N, C-alpha and C positions, 0 to 999 in steps of 0.2 A: 588438584585442579579438576573442577567439574567439567565434563565434556558435554557439549550440546549437540543435538541433531539439528541441522539447518534445513529450512524449507524456503524455497523461492516461489512466490506467486507472481504471475504475469497476467495482466488483464487489459483489455481494450477500453475499459470503463474506469470509474472511480468508485470510492467506497459508497457514496450516496446512491449510485445507480447499480450497485452490485451487492444486494443483501446476502447472497450466498457466501461471498468473500468475507463479509463482516462476521458471519457465523463461524467460518473457519478460523478467523483471527481471534474470536472469543475463545475457541477451543485451544488455540495455541497459547493464549494468555493464561489459561488454567493449568497448563503443563509446564513446570519450571525447567524441564530438560529440553525444551524446544525453543529455537530461535527462528525468527522469520524476517525475510525481506520481501517487499512488495514493489513491483514495477507497475505503474498505472498512469492514467492520463489526467491532466488538468484540462477539463472539457471547455472551460471558458463560458459556462452558462449558469443557469439557476442552481445547479448541483454543487458548485464549488464551495459555497459558504457552508452548506450542510456537510460536505466532505471534510472540511476543516474541523468542524465540531466533532464528527465521528473519529477522526484521526487522533484527537486529543485523548480519547479513551484508550489508546494503545501506545503508551510512551515507550514500551520496550521493543516495539517493532519499528524497523527501518523502512522508510518509504522513499522511493525514487520516482519523481514525476516526469513524464514526457510532455513537452510543450509542442503544440502545433505551430509551425512557422510557415504560413501560406499553405502550399500543398505538400509541404515536407514536415517531417517530425524531427524534433531535436531532443536528445537526451540531456535534460537540464542539470544532471548531477552524475557523479561517477558511482559505479557499483564496484565494491571491493569484495 
């Protein structure tokens, strides 16, 4: 069984507004011994549609989006 090194990225932005993160994920994708999870925000603005398009290019990477609920933030899915 192949063992993977796991990397967790946490950002206050999303993929469309964080090009450095996108470059890091491209590097992860090019290395089959690495697995990544990303915790990021659904910003609810112009960037959401672009973010969804970028995310499609990373099918091997797990994404967990935080949703803003009023003045509070809610983790919209579980991290394992």
